[in-house]
One Martini backbone bead per residue (centre of mass of N, CA, C, O) as a GRO file, in nm:
protein
  238
    1MET     BB    1  -0.525   1.702  -3.174
    2ASN     BB    2  -0.739   1.811  -2.965
    3SER     BB    3  -0.686   1.940  -2.650
    4GLY     BB    4  -0.958   1.852  -2.531
    5ILE     BB    5  -0.914   1.549  -2.572
    6TYR     BB    6  -0.665   1.523  -2.402
    7ALA     BB    7  -0.797   1.611  -2.137
    8ALA     BB    8  -1.020   1.393  -2.131
    9LEU     BB    9  -0.836   1.145  -2.150
   10SER     BB   10  -0.675   1.210  -1.898
   11GLY     BB   11  -0.919   1.188  -1.711
   12ASN     BB   12  -0.983   0.893  -1.771
   13LEU     BB   13  -0.711   0.772  -1.677
   14SER     BB   14  -0.719   0.885  -1.389
   15ALA     BB   15  -0.984   0.750  -1.304
   16GLN     BB   16  -0.889   0.460  -1.353
   17ARG     BB   17  -0.656   0.464  -1.149
   18ARG     BB   18  -0.831   0.532  -0.906
   19LEU     BB   19  -1.012   0.282  -0.923
   20ASP     BB   20  -0.784   0.078  -0.881
   21VAL     BB   21  -0.703   0.171  -0.597
   22ILE     BB   22  -0.979   0.140  -0.461
   23SER     BB   23  -1.022  -0.159  -0.524
   24ASN     BB   24  -0.774  -0.256  -0.365
   25ASN     BB   25  -0.860  -0.151  -0.092
   26LEU     BB   26  -1.129  -0.310  -0.072
   27ALA     BB   27  -1.000  -0.597  -0.110
   28ASN     BB   28  -0.815  -0.518   0.174
   29SER     BB   29  -1.010  -0.461   0.427
   30ASN     BB   30  -0.937  -0.773   0.560
   31THR     BB   31  -0.629  -0.718   0.572
   32SER     BB   32  -0.380  -0.755   0.763
   33GLY     BB   33  -0.183  -0.461   0.771
   34PHE     BB   34  -0.308  -0.288   0.568
   35LYS     BB   35  -0.226  -0.015   0.341
   36ALA     BB   36  -0.350   0.248   0.208
   37ASP     BB   37  -0.399   0.396  -0.096
   38GLN     BB   38  -0.303   0.690  -0.286
   39ILE     BB   39  -0.423   0.951  -0.522
   40GLN     BB   40  -0.289   1.221  -0.708
   41PHE     BB   41  -0.358   1.518  -0.904
   42GLU     BB   42  -0.195   1.692  -1.184
   43SER     BB   43  -0.197   1.955  -1.395
   44VAL     BB   44  -0.016   1.954  -1.709
   45LEU     BB   45   0.187   2.077  -1.947
   46ALA     BB   46   0.333   1.963  -2.234
   47ASN     BB   47   0.420   2.279  -2.317
   48VAL     BB   48   0.624   2.461  -2.112
   49LYS     BB   49   0.814   2.632  -2.317
   50ASN     BB   50   0.518   2.727  -2.460
   51PRO     BB   51   0.270   2.891  -2.300
   52THR     BB   52   0.127   3.040  -2.553
   53GLN     BB   53   0.052   2.773  -2.637
   54GLN     BB   54  -0.159   2.526  -2.720
   55ALA     BB   55  -0.179   2.272  -2.475
   56PRO     BB   56  -0.195   1.981  -2.357
   57VAL     BB   57  -0.349   1.803  -2.093
   58PHE     BB   58  -0.210   1.642  -1.813
   59SER     BB   59  -0.165   1.384  -1.576
   60ASN     BB   60  -0.011   1.385  -1.253
   61ASP     BB   61   0.085   1.122  -1.062
   62ARG     BB   62   0.046   1.058  -0.698
   63TYR     BB   63   0.168   0.828  -0.480
   64SER     BB   64   0.041   0.686  -0.165
   65THR     BB   65   0.062   0.599   0.189
   66ASP     BB   66  -0.128   0.489   0.462
   67TYR     BB   67   0.022   0.455   0.799
   68SER     BB   68  -0.201   0.420   0.970
   69PRO     BB   69  -0.340   0.258   1.217
   70GLY     BB   70  -0.499  -0.017   1.303
   71ALA     BB   71  -0.695  -0.211   1.456
   72LEU     BB   72  -0.709  -0.428   1.728
   73GLN     BB   73  -0.744  -0.787   1.704
   74ARG     BB   74  -0.860  -1.052   1.867
   75THR     BB   75  -0.754  -1.421   1.840
   76GLU     BB   76  -0.577  -1.626   2.042
   77ASN     BB   77  -0.321  -1.649   1.874
   78ALA     BB   78   0.011  -1.702   1.948
   79LEU     BB   79   0.115  -1.612   1.634
   80ASP     BB   80  -0.028  -1.346   1.679
   81LEU     BB   81   0.096  -1.017   1.590
   82ALA     BB   82   0.128  -0.682   1.730
   83LEU     BB   83   0.179  -0.335   1.692
   84ASP     BB   84   0.210  -0.079   1.948
   85GLY     BB   85   0.303   0.134   1.720
   86ASP     BB   86   0.574   0.225   1.567
   87GLY     BB   87   0.654   0.003   1.299
   88PHE     BB   88   0.834  -0.315   1.226
   89PHE     BB   89   0.871  -0.607   1.103
   90VAL     BB   90   1.109  -0.870   1.020
   91VAL     BB   91   1.197  -1.017   0.704
   92ASN     BB   92   1.336  -1.281   0.503
   93THR     BB   93   1.427  -1.251   0.178
   94PRO     BB   94   1.580  -1.318  -0.120
   95GLN     BB   95   1.631  -0.982  -0.136
   96GLY     BB   96   1.594  -0.943   0.169
   97PRO     BB   97   1.486  -0.726   0.378
   98ALA     BB   98   1.160  -0.685   0.524
   99TYR     BB   99   0.851  -0.502   0.599
  100THR     BB  100   0.589  -0.534   0.862
  101ARG     BB  101   0.237  -0.539   1.002
  102GLN     BB  102   0.199  -0.845   0.944
  103GLY     BB  103   0.132  -1.083   1.224
  104SER     BB  104   0.074  -1.357   1.059
  105PHE     BB  105   0.205  -1.634   1.195
  106PHE     BB  106   0.423  -1.931   1.169
  107ARG     BB  107   0.507  -2.277   1.163
  108SER     BB  108   0.747  -2.441   1.041
  109GLN     BB  109   0.888  -2.742   0.961
  110ALA     BB  110   1.162  -2.625   1.104
  111GLY     BB  111   1.061  -2.434   1.353
  112ARG     BB  112   0.992  -2.154   1.235
  113LEU     BB  113   0.928  -1.820   1.212
  114VAL     BB  114   0.665  -1.724   0.984
  115ASN     BB  115   0.509  -1.623   0.720
  116ALA     BB  116   0.280  -1.676   0.468
  117ASP     BB  117   0.545  -1.705   0.259
  118GLY     BB  118   0.795  -1.832   0.445
  119PHE     BB  119   0.930  -1.603   0.586
  120GLU     BB  120   1.159  -1.520   0.810
  121VAL     BB  121   1.158  -1.412   1.119
  122GLN     BB  122   1.327  -1.157   1.285
  123GLY     BB  123   1.587  -1.123   1.507
  124SER     BB  124   1.862  -1.016   1.675
  125GLY     BB  125   1.993  -1.326   1.570
  126GLY     BB  126   1.771  -1.385   1.363
  127SER     BB  127   1.613  -1.644   1.344
  128ILE     BB  128   1.325  -1.819   1.494
  129ALA     BB  129   1.316  -2.091   1.715
  130ILE     BB  130   1.010  -2.282   1.821
  131GLY     BB  131   0.928  -2.542   1.739
  132GLY     BB  132   0.669  -2.729   1.941
  133GLY     BB  133   0.603  -2.526   2.152
  134LYS     BB  134   0.522  -2.291   2.376
  135VAL     BB  135   0.429  -1.958   2.296
  136GLU     BB  136   0.583  -1.654   2.419
  137VAL     BB  137   0.515  -1.292   2.413
  138SER     BB  138   0.638  -1.003   2.487
  139GLY     BB  139   0.631  -0.660   2.470
  140ASN     BB  140   0.954  -0.657   2.376
  141GLY     BB  141   0.977  -0.950   2.198
  142GLU     BB  142   1.012  -1.188   2.371
  143VAL     BB  143   1.086  -1.534   2.312
  144VAL     BB  144   0.905  -1.811   2.459
  145VAL     BB  145   0.986  -2.166   2.507
  146ASN     BB  146   0.911  -2.351   2.758
  147GLY     BB  147   1.064  -2.109   2.939
  148ALA     BB  148   1.262  -2.038   2.696
  149THR     BB  149   1.475  -1.826   2.549
  150VAL     BB  150   1.503  -1.770   2.172
  151GLY     BB  151   1.432  -1.455   2.142
  152THR     BB  152   1.410  -1.129   1.964
  153LEU     BB  153   1.227  -0.921   1.813
  154SER     BB  154   1.231  -0.727   1.542
  155LYS     BB  155   1.203  -0.363   1.581
  156VAL     BB  156   1.131  -0.112   1.340
  157ASP     BB  157   1.222   0.213   1.196
  158PHE     BB  158   1.151   0.514   1.013
  159PRO     BB  159   1.164   0.794   0.881
  160LYS     BB  160   0.971   1.083   0.862
  161PRO     BB  161   0.847   1.030   0.596
  162TYR     BB  162   0.782   0.759   0.440
  163GLN     BB  163   1.016   0.565   0.212
  164LEU     BB  164   0.821   0.329   0.070
  165THR     BB  165   0.779  -0.002  -0.082
  166LYS     BB  166   0.572  -0.210  -0.233
  167ILE     BB  167   0.593  -0.596  -0.273
  168GLY     BB  168   0.394  -0.755  -0.130
  169GLY     BB  169   0.247  -0.925   0.131
  170GLY     BB  170   0.283  -0.670   0.331
  171LEU     BB  171   0.547  -0.547   0.210
  172PHE     BB  172   0.849  -0.353   0.271
  173VAL     BB  173   1.075  -0.114   0.121
  174PRO     BB  174   1.313   0.093   0.068
  175ALA     BB  175   1.364   0.329  -0.170
  176ASN     BB  176   1.636   0.344  -0.017
  177PRO     BB  177   1.876   0.106   0.021
  178GLN     BB  178   2.045   0.287   0.245
  179ALA     BB  179   1.833   0.271   0.444
  180ALA     BB  180   1.822   0.276   0.802
  181PRO     BB  181   1.703   0.123   1.057
  182ALA     BB  182   1.541   0.159   1.376
  183PRO     BB  183   1.464   0.114   1.674
  184THR     BB  184   1.165   0.037   1.856
  185GLN     BB  185   0.910   0.090   2.125
  186ALA     BB  186   0.715  -0.096   2.037
  187SER     BB  187   0.468  -0.309   2.123
  188VAL     BB  188   0.376  -0.644   2.182
  189LYS     BB  189   0.083  -0.833   2.073
  190GLN     BB  190  -0.049  -1.116   2.176
  191GLY     BB  191  -0.330  -1.228   2.000
  192TYR     BB  192  -0.298  -1.011   1.764
  193LEU     BB  193  -0.433  -0.795   1.501
  194GLU     BB  194  -0.395  -0.576   1.246
  195SER     BB  195  -0.592  -0.391   1.082
  196SER     BB  196  -0.706  -0.242   0.837
  197ASN     BB  197  -0.709   0.115   0.726
  198VAL     BB  198  -0.961   0.090   0.572
  199LYS     BB  199  -1.228   0.306   0.464
  200VAL     BB  200  -1.504   0.200   0.325
  201VAL     BB  201  -1.691   0.447   0.301
  202VAL     BB  202  -1.483   0.634   0.172
  203GLU     BB  203  -1.418   0.453  -0.075
  204MET     BB  204  -1.704   0.449  -0.190
  205ALA     BB  205  -1.724   0.753  -0.237
  206ARG     BB  206  -1.475   0.765  -0.428
  207MET     BB  207  -1.590   0.574  -0.642
  208ILE     BB  208  -1.830   0.745  -0.726
  209GLU     BB  209  -1.670   0.995  -0.805
  210ALA     BB  210  -1.486   0.857  -1.020
  211SER     BB  211  -1.716   0.750  -1.201
  212ARG     BB  212  -1.835   1.024  -1.273
  213TYR     BB  213  -1.579   1.141  -1.396
  214PHE     BB  214  -1.548   0.931  -1.616
  215GLU     BB  215  -1.819   0.991  -1.758
  216THR     BB  216  -1.762   1.288  -1.820
  217CYS     BB  217  -1.511   1.240  -1.997
  218ALA     BB  218  -1.646   1.053  -2.203
  219LYS     BB  219  -1.846   1.268  -2.306
  220ALA     BB  220  -1.632   1.470  -2.398
  221VAL     BB  221  -1.500   1.290  -2.610
  222LYS     BB  222  -1.754   1.252  -2.782
  223SER     BB  223  -1.803   1.548  -2.845
  224TYR     BB  224  -1.537   1.603  -2.991
  225ASP     BB  225  -1.574   1.382  -3.203
  226ASP     BB  226  -1.835   1.493  -3.324
  227MET     BB  227  -1.720   1.770  -3.408
  228THR     BB  228  -1.501   1.662  -3.595
  229ALA     BB  229  -1.689   1.511  -3.788
  230ARG     BB  230  -1.868   1.754  -3.864
  231ALA     BB  231  -1.643   1.933  -3.977
  232ALA     BB  232  -1.553   1.736  -4.201
  233ASN     BB  233  -1.828   1.724  -4.348
  234ASP     BB  234  -1.867   2.031  -4.396
  235LEU     BB  235  -1.601   2.072  -4.558
  236GLY     BB  236  -1.683   1.876  -4.793
  237LYS     BB  237  -1.928   2.079  -4.893
  238VAL     BB  238  -1.756   2.338  -4.988
   0.00000   0.00000   0.00000
């Protein structure tokens, strides 16, 4: 196959992946605590051992996450919590601890503080039992129910740049399972949620750019295909 077609098809696939990332960002623009994804492309030769030969060009994708904080939105819900500063809340999943900036928490039937998926929010001594009383959370994460302290929220952070992996539901886990989080001094804001950090206008502009690039690559593929077909037909007449 002509290397030009390889290059154009690679561009098509790269544009499609970029559109997928942008679409996911836009779909989560109103999801509290969501962190936007980014994708960068690098053109690489398929045959790097023989650079003198004409080799097809492929795209090497590099994914990353924008961990910049979103704006804090007041909700007046006592179980909505936001971190003002770097760090994450800790929840306990069946696979182990996971970390999140999504502080939309709930009271489980067992009277525990849980996230939207029912995973228990962790404190310094494990899960936090809030029963059915009035919940107050101080800036340092101390949880008080009906005037009695029942626990302190775990707030942790990782070395930067973050090496974390998204596992869905606004949760992250370290890319290196051996990575140990450290306590953070971020303050807790009760009655607030952190908004998504997706910049809708920027993402829309990127979507238009990616769509045009996709169309350009598709036209290039068609042109190469037409040339190949014409060459084959002309050769048959010789």
